[in-house]
Structures are given as structure tokens and as C-alpha cells.
C-alpha positions as CSV (number, residue, x, y, z in Angstrom):
1,M,57.9,64.4,-35.7
2,P,57.2,67.7,-36.1
3,V,58.5,68.8,-32.2
4,I,61.7,68.6,-32.3
5,G,64.3,67.8,-29.4
6,G,60.9,66.2,-27.1
7,P,58.1,66.3,-26.3
8,I,56.6,70.0,-25.1
9,L,55.4,68.9,-21.5
10,E,53.8,72.6,-20.8
11,P,52.2,75.3,-22.7
12,P,54.5,78.1,-24.1
13,Q,54.8,81.2,-22.1
14,A,55.8,82.8,-26.0
15,I,55.6,81.8,-29.6
16,I,57.6,82.8,-32.1
17,F,55.7,82.0,-35.8
18,D,57.1,82.4,-39.2
19,V,54.9,83.7,-41.8
20,G,55.7,82.2,-45.2
21,R,54.5,78.5,-45.8
22,V,53.5,78.3,-42.3
23,I,50.6,81.4,-41.8
24,I,50.9,83.0,-45.5
25,N,50.9,80.3,-48.0
26,V,53.6,80.7,-51.1
27,N,52.5,80.0,-54.5
28,I,55.5,81.1,-56.6
29,A,53.8,80.1,-59.9
30,L,51.3,82.5,-60.1
31,S,54.6,85.3,-60.7
32,F,57.6,83.4,-61.8
33,E,56.2,81.3,-64.5
34,T,55.9,84.8,-66.0
35,Y,59.6,86.0,-65.4
36,G,61.0,82.6,-66.6
37,Q,59.4,82.5,-69.7
38,R,62.1,84.4,-71.9
39,D,64.6,81.6,-70.7
40,H,62.2,78.7,-70.4
41,L,62.4,78.6,-66.7
42,S,60.1,77.2,-64.4
43,A,58.6,79.3,-61.1
44,E,60.6,76.9,-59.3
45,N,64.1,77.6,-61.7
46,V,63.0,81.4,-60.9
47,W,63.1,80.8,-57.6
48,Q,66.3,79.1,-57.3
49,V,67.6,81.8,-59.6
50,L,66.5,84.5,-57.1
51,Q,68.1,83.3,-54.0
52,A,70.9,82.8,-55.7
53,D,71.6,86.3,-56.8
54,Q,74.3,88.6,-55.8
55,R,71.9,91.0,-54.7
56,W,69.0,88.9,-53.1
57,D,70.2,89.3,-48.7
58,D,70.7,92.8,-49.7
59,W,67.1,92.7,-50.8
60,Q,65.6,90.4,-47.8
61,E,68.1,92.1,-45.3
62,G,67.3,95.9,-45.9
63,R,70.1,97.2,-47.9
64,M,68.4,97.6,-51.0
65,L,65.1,100.1,-52.2
66,P,62.1,98.4,-53.9
67,R,62.6,100.9,-57.1
68,D,65.7,99.5,-57.6
69,F,65.1,95.6,-56.7
70,H,61.9,96.2,-59.3
71,Q,64.5,97.3,-62.1
72,H,67.1,94.7,-61.0
73,I,64.5,91.9,-61.6
74,C,63.1,93.3,-64.5
75,K,66.7,93.8,-65.8
76,K,68.0,90.3,-64.7
77,F,64.3,88.8,-66.2
78,G,63.9,90.8,-69.6
79,L,60.5,92.3,-67.7
80,S,58.5,95.0,-69.3
81,L,56.4,95.9,-66.0
82,T,55.8,99.4,-64.3
83,F,56.7,99.3,-61.0
84,E,52.8,99.5,-59.9
85,E,52.9,96.3,-62.2
86,F,56.1,95.0,-60.3
87,V,54.6,95.2,-57.0
88,A,51.7,94.1,-57.8
89,S,53.1,90.8,-59.2
90,W,55.1,90.5,-56.5
91,N,52.7,90.2,-54.2
92,R,50.7,87.6,-56.3
93,V,52.7,85.1,-54.7
94,L,50.8,85.2,-51.1
95,D,47.6,83.7,-51.4
96,P,44.7,85.4,-50.2
97,E,43.4,82.7,-47.4
98,T,45.7,81.5,-44.8
99,L,47.1,78.2,-43.5
100,L,46.1,79.0,-39.6
101,P,43.1,80.6,-38.7
102,E,43.0,84.2,-37.1
103,A,41.2,82.7,-34.3
104,L,44.4,80.5,-33.5
105,F,45.8,83.7,-32.7
106,E,42.9,85.3,-31.1
107,R,43.1,82.6,-28.3
108,L,47.0,82.0,-28.2
109,S,47.2,85.8,-27.7
110,K,45.6,85.7,-24.5
111,T,47.5,83.3,-22.7
112,C,51.0,83.4,-24.7
113,R,53.1,86.3,-25.8
114,L,53.2,86.1,-29.6
115,A,55.5,86.9,-32.0
116,L,56.4,87.1,-36.3
117,L,60.1,86.0,-37.4
118,S,60.4,86.0,-41.1
119,N,62.8,86.4,-43.7
120,T,61.4,88.9,-46.0
121,D,61.1,91.8,-48.2
122,P,59.6,95.5,-47.7
123,L,56.7,94.8,-50.4
124,H,55.2,91.7,-48.8
125,V,55.3,93.3,-45.4
126,A,53.6,96.5,-46.5
127,H,51.3,93.6,-48.7
128,F,50.5,91.4,-45.9
129,E,50.0,94.0,-42.9
130,A,47.3,95.9,-44.9
131,T,46.0,92.5,-46.3
132,F,45.5,90.0,-43.5
133,A,43.7,91.1,-40.2
134,F,46.1,88.2,-38.2
135,V,48.8,90.3,-38.1
136,R,46.9,92.6,-35.1
137,H,47.8,89.7,-32.6
138,F,51.2,89.6,-33.3
139,P,52.5,93.0,-30.9
140,V,56.6,92.0,-32.1
141,R,56.9,91.5,-35.6
142,V,60.5,91.0,-36.4
143,Y,61.1,91.1,-40.3
144,S,64.5,90.8,-42.1
145,C,64.5,93.8,-44.2
146,R,63.6,96.3,-41.0
147,V,66.4,94.7,-38.9
148,G,69.0,94.0,-41.3
149,T,69.4,90.6,-40.7
150,S,67.8,86.8,-41.4
151,K,67.3,83.7,-40.1
152,P,69.0,81.1,-40.0
153,K,71.7,83.7,-38.1
154,P,71.4,83.9,-34.3
155,M,71.3,87.4,-34.1
156,I,67.7,88.1,-35.3
157,Y,66.3,85.4,-33.1
158,H,68.1,86.9,-30.0
159,H,66.4,90.6,-31.7
160,A,62.8,88.4,-31.6
161,L,63.2,87.6,-27.8
162,R,64.7,90.7,-27.1
163,E,61.2,91.9,-28.2
164,L,58.9,89.6,-26.5
165,A,60.8,90.3,-22.9
166,A,61.2,86.5,-23.4
167,L,63.7,83.7,-22.6
168,P,64.5,80.7,-24.6
169,E,63.1,78.0,-22.3
170,E,59.9,79.6,-22.5
171,T,59.5,80.3,-25.9
172,L,58.1,77.5,-28.7
173,Y,59.4,78.4,-32.5
174,I,57.1,77.3,-35.6
175,D,59.1,77.5,-38.7
176,D,58.5,75.2,-41.9
177,L,62.5,74.8,-42.7
178,R,63.9,72.4,-40.4
179,E,67.3,74.8,-40.4
180,N,65.8,77.9,-39.0
181,V,64.0,75.0,-36.5
182,D,67.1,74.0,-35.6
183,T,69.2,76.9,-34.7
184,A,66.1,78.2,-32.6
185,L,66.7,75.0,-30.9
186,Q,70.9,75.8,-30.5
187,L,69.5,79.2,-28.7
188,G,67.4,77.0,-25.9
189,M,64.0,77.3,-27.1
190,T,61.6,73.9,-28.5
191,G,61.7,73.9,-32.1
192,F,58.5,72.7,-33.9
193,H,58.6,72.0,-37.6
194,F,55.7,72.9,-39.7
195,T,55.0,70.5,-42.3
196,S,50.7,70.5,-42.2
197,P,47.7,72.6,-40.2
198,Q,46.7,69.6,-39.0
199,E,49.8,68.8,-37.6
200,L,50.0,72.0,-35.7
201,L,46.6,72.3,-34.9
202,A,46.7,69.0,-33.2
203,E,49.7,69.7,-30.8
204,F,48.1,73.1,-29.5
205,S,44.9,71.1,-29.0
206,R,46.9,68.8,-26.9
207,L,48.6,71.4,-24.9
208,G,44.9,72.6,-24.5
209,L,45.5,75.8,-26.4
210,W,43.2,75.2,-29.4
211,G,40.0,73.4,-30.0
């Protein structure tokens, strides 16, 4: 079941959303198939290599500048891209159409305190904050590259709760990765393991928050 730890008995006072693969779809094939051409790697293989890279956490947690990351990736995969070309390529993985409707966030914002909580990098943050209208409904936006820590470490969840001025027991946390939901549960939040927009919208409808 998507709701972890028992049914939601009443509407939450605060909701924390993950971004990638919950609000914005991530299509790694649009960039990473190109990155893997020299070494005959699939897009999925490239993604695995990136996550295992010794500088990945530095990039995700704000300890590496975008131009340094550009040089690192071009060297790693044998790419000949200017910085501007790399930025465009890196951001191409973020689909322009959102998985959830902006109208949902507009409605939720009238009764709930909303936050974004994402493991992400400064290039993706700059891109989706400039491109996607939904971000205006989120007064609290916690990004790993800005706070120096990432999920599933508890510190980043505590940061989001402080920014929301919310108690764990009044907060719903939504993420596509079960390990991230599990940490939210351990901290006292209600967790929703996102597997499809339809299931989440159905849950919000049951709570009287949508539909």
C-alpha cells in the first residue's frame, strides 16, 4: 500500500513533497544515452556510474561548483561539451510536463503548509525554479545542494520541519523511494510511497483535499 504505517485518519496540516519522479518526471535517456556512447553504456548504466562516483555526494550536497562538475563529467565520459551545452544537456532529463497538476498544489496551499524536499543539484534547481510554475505554491524549498546534506539522512528532514514550523505527527511526507519514506516514518511523520499520480490523487480525494 502507498500509505506506510497505517491509514491517514485526518487531513495533514503540513505536506512535504519530493520533486524528482513525484512532481517532475526524470527521463535519463534524453541525456545519459549520449554520455555513455564512448563506453557503450546504457542510460541506466550511466546513472549508476554517476551515483557511484566519488564526487556525487559533493555535487548533490553543494560542495562542488557547476563548472567543476562540468569538467569532471566531460573527462569521465569523454564528452566535448561547452559549459552551456552541458547545462542544457544536464537539464534535459527533467520532463517539461509535470506528473501532478499545478491545480493540486494551489488547492493544497489553502489548507496545508507545503514544502519541497529534494536531493538535487544547483543546475536542476535553477532550471525547475525558472521553468515550472508549481514552485510558487511552496514557500519552503529544501534542496540538498543548499543545506549540505541529503536524504535519507535525518538532518535534512529536521531542516524541512523547522522551516515549515511543523511537528512530525502533523506532517505527511511523499517520496518515490521507500528508504526516504522510511526515514520520515522513523521521525514520526506519516509516509506515502509514491508509485503513481492516480494513487496519490485518490488518497487526497479521500481526505477531501482534491476532486
